[in-house]
C-alpha positions as CSV (number, residue, x, y, z in Angstrom):
1,M,-19.3,-35.6,-65.1
2,A,-19.1,-37.5,-68.1
3,N,-23.1,-38.7,-68.6
4,L,-25.9,-39.2,-66.4
5,E,-24.9,-42.1,-65.1
6,A,-21.9,-40.5,-63.4
7,E,-21.4,-41.0,-59.9
8,L,-21.4,-38.2,-56.9
9,S,-19.1,-39.0,-54.1
10,D,-20.1,-36.8,-50.5
11,N,-20.0,-33.3,-51.2
12,G,-19.4,-34.0,-54.6
13,E,-15.4,-33.6,-54.2
14,N,-15.1,-35.8,-57.2
15,W,-16.9,-33.0,-59.5
16,S,-14.9,-29.8,-60.4
17,L,-16.7,-27.1,-59.0
18,G,-18.0,-25.4,-61.9
19,E,-20.0,-29.1,-62.6
20,R,-21.6,-29.0,-59.4
21,Q,-22.7,-25.4,-59.7
22,M,-24.2,-26.5,-62.6
23,L,-26.2,-29.3,-61.0
24,C,-27.4,-26.7,-58.5
25,L,-28.8,-24.8,-61.2
26,A,-30.2,-27.7,-62.5
27,R,-32.4,-28.6,-59.2
28,A,-33.3,-24.8,-58.8
29,V,-35.2,-25.4,-62.5
30,L,-36.6,-29.0,-61.9
31,R,-38.3,-27.0,-58.4
32,P,-39.2,-23.8,-60.0
33,S,-40.3,-21.3,-57.7
34,R,-41.2,-17.6,-58.3
35,I,-38.2,-16.4,-56.3
36,V,-34.8,-17.9,-57.2
37,V,-31.5,-16.3,-55.1
38,L,-28.2,-17.2,-57.3
39,D,-24.8,-16.2,-55.1
40,E,-21.8,-16.3,-57.3
41,S,-23.6,-19.3,-59.3
42,F,-21.3,-18.8,-62.4
43,S,-17.9,-17.9,-60.7
44,A,-16.1,-21.2,-61.6
45,V,-18.6,-21.7,-65.0
46,D,-16.6,-21.1,-68.2
47,Q,-17.9,-18.2,-70.2
48,S,-19.9,-20.5,-72.8
49,N,-21.8,-22.7,-70.3
50,Q,-22.7,-19.2,-68.3
51,S,-24.0,-18.4,-71.8
52,A,-26.1,-21.3,-72.4
53,L,-27.4,-21.5,-68.7
54,L,-28.4,-17.7,-68.6
55,N,-30.5,-18.7,-71.4
56,V,-31.8,-21.6,-70.2
57,L,-32.5,-19.5,-66.4
58,D,-33.9,-16.8,-68.6
59,T,-36.6,-19.8,-70.2
60,A,-36.9,-21.4,-66.2
61,F,-37.8,-18.6,-64.7
62,R,-39.4,-16.2,-67.0
63,D,-42.1,-15.8,-64.4
64,S,-39.6,-15.5,-61.2
65,T,-37.7,-12.8,-59.7
66,I,-34.1,-13.7,-60.1
67,F,-31.7,-12.6,-57.2
68,L,-27.9,-13.1,-58.8
69,I,-25.4,-12.0,-56.8
70,T,-22.3,-11.9,-58.6
71,H,-19.0,-9.9,-58.8
72,R,-18.9,-9.5,-62.4
73,L,-20.9,-7.1,-64.2
74,D,-20.9,-8.9,-67.4
75,D,-23.4,-11.6,-65.5
76,V,-26.1,-9.3,-65.1
77,L,-26.3,-7.2,-68.4
78,Q,-29.5,-9.2,-69.9
79,F,-31.6,-8.6,-66.9
80,D,-34.7,-5.7,-66.7
81,N,-33.4,-4.8,-63.4
82,I,-29.6,-4.1,-61.7
83,L,-28.5,-3.0,-58.2
84,V,-25.0,-2.4,-57.8
85,M,-23.8,-2.5,-54.2
86,Q,-20.6,-0.2,-54.1
87,E,-18.5,1.1,-51.0
88,G,-21.3,0.6,-49.6
89,R,-24.0,2.4,-51.2
90,A,-27.4,1.3,-53.7
91,H,-26.7,2.5,-56.9
92,Y,-30.2,1.2,-59.1
93,G,-30.4,1.0,-62.7
């Protein structure tokens, strides 16, 4: 995406997966909710953009509960509470 005037084709096929993930997060910020569920929302976003997006989420959803489903533990280190599922068991910390 070069600018805010960029066109979005059906299913966003002309945008990268990372750009589509950022668009979905932007939509979530514009429609605040008390509960936010993010499923692999950073899987196609580079580290610098991920850090920026986590800062935005921290600000925009400060009073919300965020469920972040991810395979990368580094994604969750800044959260207050973490639940890890491993081999069918839940580990809370």
